[in-house]
C-alpha positions in Angstrom: 0.0 0.0 0.0 1.4 3.4 -0.9 0.2 7.0 -1.1 0.8 8.8 -4.4 0.7 12.6 -4.6 -1.8 14.5 -6.8 -0.9 14.9 -10.5 1.4 11.9 -10.4 1.6 8.8 -12.5 0.4 5.4 -11.1 0.8 3.6 -14.4 2.4 4.8 -17.6 0.9 4.0 -21.0 3.2 1.5 -22.9 5.0 0.4 -19.7 5.5 -3.3 -19.1 2.6 -4.8 -17.2 4.0 -5.4 -13.8 1.3 -4.6 -11.2 -2.4 -4.7 -10.6 -3.7 -2.2 -8.1 -6.8 -1.1 -6.3 -7.5 2.5 -5.7 -8.2 2.7 -1.9 -8.9 6.5 -1.7 -8.7 9.6 -3.9 -9.5 10.4 -7.5 -7.5 9.4 -10.6 -8.1 9.0 -14.3 -7.3 6.5 -17.0 -6.0 8.0 -20.2 -4.4 7.4 -23.6 -2.0 9.7 -25.3 -2.1 9.8 -29.0 1.0 10.0 -31.2 0.4 13.8 -31.7 0.5 14.3 -27.9 -3.3 14.8 -27.4 -4.7 13.1 -24.4 -8.0 11.3 -24.2 -9.3 10.7 -20.6 -11.0 7.4 -20.8 -12.7 7.6 -17.3 -12.3 9.0 -13.9 -11.7 6.3 -11.2 -12.5 6.2 -7.5 -12.0 4.0 -4.5 -12.5 0.4 -5.3 -11.4 0.7 -8.9 -8.9 -1.7 -10.4 -5.9 -0.4 -12.3 -3.5 -2.4 -14.4 -5.6 -5.5 -14.8 -5.8 -7.0 -18.2 -4.1 -9.1 -20.8 -1.0 -8.3 -22.9 2.5 -7.5 -21.8 2.2 -3.7 -21.7 -0.4 -1.2 -20.4 -2.6 0.3 -23.2 -3.5 3.2 -21.0 -1.9 5.3 -18.2 -3.3 6.2 -14.8 -2.7 9.6 -13.2 -3.9 10.9 -9.9 -6.2 13.9 -9.6 -5.9 14.1 -5.8 -3.6 12.3 -3.4 -4.4 8.6 -3.7 -3.8 5.5 -1.7 -3.2 2.5 -3.9 -2.7 -1.2 -3.0 -0.7 -3.2 -5.5 0.4 -6.7 -6.2 2.6 -8.1 -8.9 0.5 -9.0 -11.9 1.3 -12.8 -11.8 0.6 -12.9 -8.0 -2.7 -11.2 -8.6 -3.7 -13.8 -11.2 -2.7 -16.7 -8.9 -4.8 -15.1 -6.1 -7.8 -15.0 -8.4 -7.3 -18.7 -9.3 -7.3 -19.7 -5.6 -10.1 -17.4 -4.4 -13.3 -17.7 -6.6 -15.2 -15.1 -4.6 -12.5 -12.5 -5.3 -12.5 -13.5 -9.0 -16.3 -12.9 -9.1 -15.8 -9.5 -7.5 -13.2 -8.6 -10.1 -15.5 -9.7 -12.9 -18.2 -7.5 -11.5 -15.9 -4.5 -11.3 -14.7 -5.1 -14.9 -18.3 -5.4 -16.0 -19.3 -2.1 -14.2 -16.3 -0.4 -15.9 -17.4 -1.7 -19.3 -20.9 -0.3 -18.7 -19.4 3.1 -17.8 -17.3 2.9 -21.0 -20.5 2.3 -23.1 -22.2 5.3 -21.5 -19.1 7.4 -22.2 -18.9 6.3 -25.8 -22.6 7.2 -26.3 -22.0 10.6 -24.8 -19.0 11.2 -27.1 -20.8 10.0 -30.2 -24.4 11.2 -29.8 -24.8 13.9 -27.2 -24.3 17.7 -27.6 -21.5 19.3 -25.7 -23.9 20.6 -23.0 -25.4 17.1 -22.6 -21.9 15.5 -22.4 -21.0 17.9 -19.5 -24.3 17.2 -17.8 -23.9 13.5 -18.1 -20.3 13.6 -16.8 -21.4 15.7 -13.8 -24.2 13.2 -13.0 -21.7 10.3 -13.3 -19.2 12.0 -11.0 -21.9 12.8 -8.5 -23.1 9.2 -8.6 -19.6 7.6 -8.4 -18.1 10.0 -5.9 -20.7 9.1 -3.3 -22.0 12.6 -3.0 -23.5 14.2 0.1 -27.3 14.5 -0.2 -28.6 17.9 0.9 -32.2 17.0 0.2 -34.6 18.0 -2.6 -32.3 16.4 -5.2 -29.5 18.9 -4.5 -26.0 17.3 -4.2 -22.6 18.6 -3.3 -19.2 17.1 -4.2 -15.7 18.3 -4.0 -14.7 18.6 -7.7 -10.9 18.3 -8.0 -11.0 17.9 -11.8 -9.9 20.8 -13.9 -11.8 22.2 -17.0 -8.9 20.9 -19.1 -9.5 17.4 -17.7 -13.2 17.7 -18.4 -12.3 18.7 -22.0 -9.9 15.8 -22.4 -12.6 13.4 -21.2 -15.3 14.9 -23.5 -13.4 15.9 -26.6 -14.0 19.6 -26.0 -11.7 22.6 -25.8 -11.0 24.2 -22.4 -12.7 27.4 -23.6 -15.8 25.5 -24.7 -16.0 23.7 -21.3 -15.6 27.1 -19.5 -18.4 28.6 -21.5 -20.8 25.6 -21.0 -20.1 25.4 -17.3 -20.8 29.2 -17.1 -24.0 28.7 -19.0 -25.1 25.8 -16.8 -24.4 28.0 -13.7 -26.3 31.0 -15.1 -29.2 28.7 -15.9 -29.3 27.6 -12.3 -28.5 24.0 -13.1 -25.2 23.9 -11.2 -23.2 26.0 -8.8 -19.4 25.8 -8.5 -17.6 27.5 -5.6 -14.1 26.8 -4.4 -13.9 23.4 -6.3 -17.2 22.3 -4.8 -20.0 21.5 -7.3 
């Protein structure tokens, strides 16, 4: 178990697959960097998320922390042996991978078929749901929002300027309120 500072790499894209980890606390994101240097954030990950699990000899994505995170890791081979000897853990891993796949489908639908405003709204709803928000009643929620506008843009295929405009519009329409990194 180790603590990793914010804005640090947990896994580097293209690195040899050596570890499997579980995020115990904090926020992070999975990403791919394209040959031209552009970054696509694949998803935001929270406590309980697996990182580094999969087939192949190298990681096809990277993982970077948004906040300080605590991560528990095992060597990849040892993790696979553990799954073989503990069926209940293997089932939990399958459930986590299935949940992640469903989130990926939702994200792909957003990118392909939703307007920019709808993409931001869907991402906000996902973050509220997955970050275990605090319920203030009457369907009002509050979460600490450590992600930047640039991260939102990289997740949704939008420019930083467009994200800024749309967040401002959502705020002026009374849909959201952001103060001091609290949504």
